[in-house]
N, C-alpha and C positions, 0 to 999 in steps of 0.2 A: 251567516252561521252555518257551520259544517254539519253534516249528518250525525257525526259522533257527539256533538254538543247540543243539537237542537232537540229539546224534549218532545216536540210535536211532529218530528220528521215523518213518522209513518202515517199520522192523521192527515197529512196533506195529499194523500192518495184516496180519491172517493171510494173506490172499490174496497179498500181496506176498512173504511168506516162501515160500509155495509156488512163486511165480513164480521166486524166486531158485534154488530147487531145480531147476526145469525148466531154467533157463539154465545152471546149473552142469553138469548132466548132459549137455546138448547141446554145450556148448563143450568139455567134457572129451572127449566122443566125437569131435567134429570135429577138435580139435587132435591127439589121438592118431592119428586116421586119416591126417591129412596127414603126420605124421612117419613113420608106418609106410610110406606110399606113397613118400615121399622116399627112405627107406633101401632099400626093395625095388627101386625103379627104378635108383638109383645102383649098387646091387650087380649089377644086370643089365647096365648100360651102361658104368660107370666114366667117364661123360661129364657134366661140369657143365652142359652145355646141356640135357641131359635133365631136370635139376631145374627149369630155367627153363621148359621146356615144360609141366611140371605146372601152374605158376602161370598160364601163358598159356591152357591148356585150361579153367581155371576162370574166368579173368577175362573171356574173350570172351562167354560167355552171361550172366555176372553183370552186365557193363556193358550188353550189348545189350538185356537184358530189364528193367534196373533201373527206368527211368522208367515203363514199362508196369506193372511190379509195384507201384510206388508208387500208381498210379492204382487198381489193383484192390484194394489194401489199404485205401485210403480209401473204397472202395465196399462193402466186405464186413465181416462180423462177424469180429473179430480172433481170438478163442479157437479157433474151428473152423478158421480158415485156418492157424493155427500147428499145429494137430493134423495137418492134411493135409501140411504141410511136414515134420513129424517122421516121419510114415509114409513119405513118399517117400525121406527120408534113410535110413531103416532098410532099405528095399528095395535101395538102392544099396550100402549097407555089406555086405549079404549077397552082392551080386554081386562085390565086391572080395574077400570071403572065399573065394568059389568060384575066382576067378582065381588066388589065391595057393596053391591046392592043389598040392603037389609033382607030382602026376600030370599037371598041365597042361603042365609042362615037357617031357614026353615026346610030347605030341600037338600042341603049338603051337610055332611058331618064336618066337624072341625078339621079332621085329617084330610078330607077331600078338598076342603077350601084351601088349606095350606099347600096341598099338592099343586092345585091350580096356580096359586101365587108363585110358588117356587119355580114352576114350569115356565111362566112368563118371564120371571127374572132370569132364568137360564137362557131363554131366547134373546133377552135384552143384552146378555153378555156377548152373544154372537154379533149383534149389531155394534156393540161397543168396540169389538176387535177391529172394526173397519173405521170407525169414526175418528179415533185418535190419529192414526197414520194419515188419513185423508186431510184432516185439518192442518196438521203439521206441514204436509206437502203443499197445500193450497196457499199458505202464507207466502212461501218462497216464490210463487207464481204471480202474486199480487203486487209485491213491493220489490225494488231492486236490492241487490246484495248489500249495498252500503247501509241500508235501512234495517237489516235483519235484527241487530241487537235491540234497537228501539221498538221494532214491531213485536219481537218476542216479549218485551216488557209490557206493552199495551195489551197484547193478547192474554198474557197471564193475569194482568190486572183485571181485565174484563171477566175472565174465568173466576177470579176471586170475588169480584163484586157480585156476580150472580150467585156465587156460593154463600155470600153473606145474606142476600135477600131470600134465596131459596129456602134454607132451613127456617129462617125467621117467619117468612110468609106461610110456610107449611105448618109450623107450630101454632101460629095464631089462627090460621084457617081451620085447623082441627077444632078449636074452640068455637069459632064463628059458625061454620057451615058443615062441620063433620068431615070425616075421611072421604066419604063417597063423593060429595060434590067438589071437594078439593082435588080429587083425582080427575074430575072432569075438566078442571082448569088446565091440567097438564097438556091436554090435547090442543087447547087454544094457543099455548106458547109454542108448541112444536109446529102448528100450522103457520104461525107468524114467521118462524125461522125458515120454513119452506118457501114462503112468498118472498121474503127478503133475498134468499139465495138465488132466486130466479133473476134478480137484477144484476148478478155477477156473470160476466160472459164466460163461455167455455175457454179452457186453457190448453196450451199445447202439451203434448206428452214428450218430456225431455229425455226419456230413457233410450240410449242408443242400442239397447239389447232387447227390443221388443220380440216377444216370442221365445225368449230364453227359457230353457227347461226349468221347471219350478225348483227342483232340488239343487241345481247349480246356483240359481238365484238366491235361495235361502243360505247356501253355504257361503256365497260371497258376502252377504249381509252380516252373518255371524263373524266371519273372519275380519271384516272391517272394524266391527265393534271391539273385537278382541285385540286387534293391533293398535287401536286408538286408545291409549291408556287413560287419557283425560276423560273420555266418555265412559269407559268401563269403570273407572274409579268413582265418578260422580253417581252413576247409576247404582253401583253396588252399595255405596254408603247410604244413599237415600232409601234403597229397597229395604235394607235391614232395619234402619231407623223407623221407617213407617210400619214395617211388619210387626215390630215389638212395641211400637208406640201408638197402637191403634185404639187408644182409650175412647175415642168418640163413638166407637161401635157400642159401648156400654152406656151411653148417655141416657137412653130410655130407663135403664135401671137406676141410675143416679137421680134422674128427674122424678121418677115415680116413687122409688122406695127409700133412697138415702137422703136426698135433699128435699124431697116432697114439694116440688114447685109447680107441678102440673104441666099442661101442654105449652102454656105461654113461657114458663121458665125453661122448658125443654128447647123451645125455639131460640131463646136467647143463648143458651149454652151451646147449641149446635152452630149458631151463627158466629159466636165469639172468635173462634180461630180464623175464620174467613175475614172478619173485620180487621183483625191484626195484620193479616197477610195483605189485604188491600191497601192499607196505609203504607206498609213497607214498599209495595210495588209502585204505588203512585209517587212515593218519595224517590224511588230509584230512577224515575224518568229524568230527574234533575241531578241526582247523585249516583252515577253508575257504579256497579259493583264489580267490574271486570278486573280492577287492579287487586293483586294478591287474592285472587278468587279462591284458590285451594284453602288457604288459611281461613278466610271468611266462611267458607262452607263448613269446615270442621267446627268452628266455634258456634255457628248457627245450629247445627245438629246437636251439639253438646247442650246448648241452652234449651233446645226443644226437649231433651230428656229431663232436665231439671224441672221444667214446667209440668211435664206429665207426672213426675213424682209429687209435686205440690198438689196438683189436681186430685191425684189418687187418694191422698190422706186427708184432704179438706172435707169438713162437714158444714162449711159456710157457703151459701150460694154465691155471694159476691167474690169471695176468694177463689172459688172454683171458676167463676166466669173470667176473672182477671188472669188466672193461670192459663186458661184456654186462649184468651186474647193474645197473651205474650207468646204462647206456643205457635200461634198463627203468624205473628210478626216475624219470628225467627225462621219459621218454615218458608215464609215468602222469600227470604234471602236465598235459601237453598234452591227454591224453585227457579228463581231468576237466573242464578248462576248455571244451573243445569241446562235450562233452555237456551241460554246464550252459547254454552259449549256445543250443544247439539246443532244449533243453527249455523254456527261458524265453521264447524269441522266436518259437516256432512255434505257430500256432493249431491247435486240436484237429483241425479238418477237413482240415488240410494235412500232418499228421504223416507219413503214408505217403509222399507225394511228396517232402517235404524229406528224410526218411530215405533215400529211394532216391538222391537227389542226393548225400547224404553217402556212401552206399556206392560211388558212382562215384568221388567225389573221394578218399576215404580208404580204404575197405575194399578196393576193387579195386586200389588202388595197391600194396598188398602183393604181389599176384600179378604186376602189371606190374613191380614192383621185383624180384621173383624172376626174371622173364624178362630184365630188363635186366642183373641181376647175372650170370646164367648166360651170357648172350651176351657180356658184357664179359669174363668169365673165359675164355671160349673164345678171344676175340680178343687180349687183352693179358695174360692170366694172372690167377690167383685173387687174389693179394695186391694187385696194381695196381688190379683192379676194385673191391675194397672201399675202398681209399684214395681212388679217384676218387669213389665214392659219398659218402664223408665230406666231401670238399672241396666237392662240389656242394651238400650240405646246408648247410654254413657260408655259401656264397655266396648261397643262397636266403634265409637269415635276414637277411643284410646287405641284400639287395635289398628285402625286405619292410619292414624297419625304415626304410629310406631313402625308399621310394616312398609308404608309408602312415603318416605321423605320427599320423593319427587312430586307427589300429589300436593304435599304441603306447600311446595314452592310454585305451584301452578299460577301463572299470571296471564290474563287474556288481553292485556293492553295492546300488544303488538298485532294480534289478530284483528282487533277492533279497528285500529288505525289502518291496517292493510285493506280491510273490506271497504272502509270509507273511501280510500284512494281508488280501488278497483271499480267500485260501483259508480 
């Protein structure tokens, strides 16, 4: 069985399996922590804008440092850099654990407590600026090129699986042991990721321009993304869709005030998109999505916008959950296609910089989308804000399909077969 048809090709490399364990533990910890912070902050303020501020506090350093982080990643050994990122995350999680102590409510005002939380979230954004490019670069050093598409699918599936369990576990743990002790568990998961990563050996630095001036390096990375229209189109489409489709940021409002389902229902709603995406991604290991990739990506984002509209107007818990589940299923399609484009079309020595641009376009748009949703909810109401986001997503797809017929015709079949032969 060839690498292009073997659904388990990447899993036949022991270090890749360890890498998946590291990624699972870190995403589980990160997704749980974000949910716990959302719940804690909204419980303190009862203000949807406060949820948007959480995203804003993370996105400012993440975007501001992204390009510089990409340059540093391309200049450094990847395994040890990721170890440093995990250690920094662990320290920040301990800080949030301390701030959530009930005793702090007696000594600090609400504004002081919120300032402390937002400050730690801000520092977490700095860490995140390095984690994404480092993980993206490390995958290419663990498996050969012929395995890139399959490895990208398994890596994304692991990310989604942890995103399923993280919100659900966070939601249930709030009811079982409270926010404070739930945050303590975050440190345990990050410690597990650190120990697993020690089992992966150090990797060579493949950048032929070590010591290159930072601004020349950043210029080269941006020019590469601009010239590679398949990468630019995929990133732009996903960025705008996620920016205006950030309904999940308002889930605490829906769970507590609109659907009135409590923390357990909140956990289910928060996990529903990731469940759908995980099913899509696991299915894609047997049914690859590289043929007619552009067309499939456009339809997937269009369906995502429809799901957001249904969720926005629904007053039924189960209809809302199903809409979020389907939104995750179609979002999984766009994620797989985008990651396959990035892995196939990015040279090894530029992976950190290209991944940093990806984090600006797509990863950080989640937080900007959270801020946009929170601000819109404050100005026009929660339900109109979500409906507006869904409409803007549909308009974005239509504009992209009309402006870029070349992107509609994008097909990755030749690149996948070529990488299989070269690997």
